[in-house]
C-alpha positions, -999 to 999 in steps of 0.1 A, spaced: -295 -731 -54 -294 -698 -69 -264 -675 -63 -274 -645 -85 -306 -641 -66 -287 -634 -33 -276 -606 -34 -312 -592 -48 -328 -607 -17 -307 -586 5 -324 -559 -5 -355 -576 17 -339 -561 48 -333 -527 45 -366 -522 27 -382 -537 51 -365 -515 77 -378 -485 61 -415 -502 54 -418 -508 95 -402 -472 104 -430 -458 82 -458 -478 91 -451 -476 127 -441 -438 131 -477 -431 106 -504 -458 123 -484 -472 155 -485 -507 137 -461 -528 119 -478 -550 94 -479 -589 98 -477 -594 64 -440 -573 64 -430 -594 92 -436 -628 79 -423 -614 43 -390 -607 59 -389 -643 76 -398 -659 45 -375 -637 26 -347 -648 48 -356 -684 45 -350 -679 7 -317 -660 10 -305 -691 30 -313 -713 4 -299 -694 -25 -264 -684 -5 -263 -722 1 -261 -722 35 -253 -749 56 -286 -764 78 -267 -760 110 -258 -725 102 -294 -717 91 -306 -737 127 -287 -712 147 -306 -682 131 -339 -699 136 -329 -700 171 -321 -667 175 -354 -659 160 -373 -682 179 -355 -671 210 -364 -635 203 -399 -639 197 -403 -659 230 -391 -631 250 -407 -602 226 -442 -624 235 -431 -620 275 -430 -584 270 -455 -579 250 -476 -597 278 -462 -574 301 -475 -546 283 -437 -534 279 -441 -535 236 -462 -536 212 -471 -566 192 -451 -559 159 -424 -544 177 -421 -581 192 -424 -599 160 -399 -573 142 -374 -579 167 -376 -613 160 -375 -614 122 -346 -591 124 -326 -620 148 -336 -642 126 -317 -623 98 -291 -619 124 -287 -652 143 -267 -661 171 -239 -630 163 -226 -604 177 -243 -586 152 -277 -598 172 -259 -582 200 -254 -548 187 -289 -548 172 -301 -553 208 -278 -525 221 -284 -501 194 -323 -508 198 -320 -497 232 -303 -467 227 -321 -455 194 -349 -465 214 -345 -443 245 -335 -416 228 -373 -418 207 -388 -422 237 -374 -392 252 -380 -373 218 -416 -382 218 -424 -375 257 -408 -339 251 -431 -334 221 -462 -343 241 -452 -321 267 -445 -291 242 -475 -296 217 -509 -304 219 -524 -331 194 -545 -307 174 -527 -306 141 -558 -320 121 -533 -345 108 -540 -381 120 -506 -393 119 -493 -367 142 -517 -361 168 -520 -402 172 -478 -397 177 -485 -367 201 -515 -383 220 -503 -391 255 -524 -423 255 -505 -440 227 -470 -458 227 -442 -448 214 -432 -459 177 -406 -483 184 -407 -497 152 -388 -466 144 -356 -473 166 -358 -510 156 -355 -500 121 -328 -476 123 -310 -503 146 -314 -527 120 -304 -508 89 -272 -496 111 -264 -529 121 -270 -549 86 -244 -520 70 -218 -530 91 -226 -568 90 -218 -592 70 -247 -601 54 -245 -565 34 -209 -577 19 -230 -592 -11 -250 -557 -15 -217 -536 -13 -199 -555 -37 -227 -555 -60 -232 -518 -60 -195 -512 -54 -197 -496 -22 
């Protein structure tokens, strides 16, 4: 509908990934409004880029499938609810494509590294810095801010995906 708007809407994806990483790192939460906004902006992007409805349907299927798996993982206690919803929003953007598989693989790798780093920090340091965010991160009773790994994986996948092409063209990268 508004082709000149679509590259600007694409900026929402990396901005949302940075915001998810920052909020998860500092508060161990990923706000619902961030995830809902990312999903809503995807719909606006698809409309502005004049996507065919069947392509949009494949992206919606990816998002809903990821949400179902994420809810199952949350129910089993394997991940936080914000992480599950963020995965679904990212899957909505990547759709049923090799990019989604790459995102899943990178999320696992970065998540494993992040978990090892956090566990090592918790072993070596005590949560007595006086800074709430750091103490919460170092507290063994808390989980790992997996949104950091999801954000890095999302940014890495986005950067090499076809989605980033309009931005690379717009900024002459």
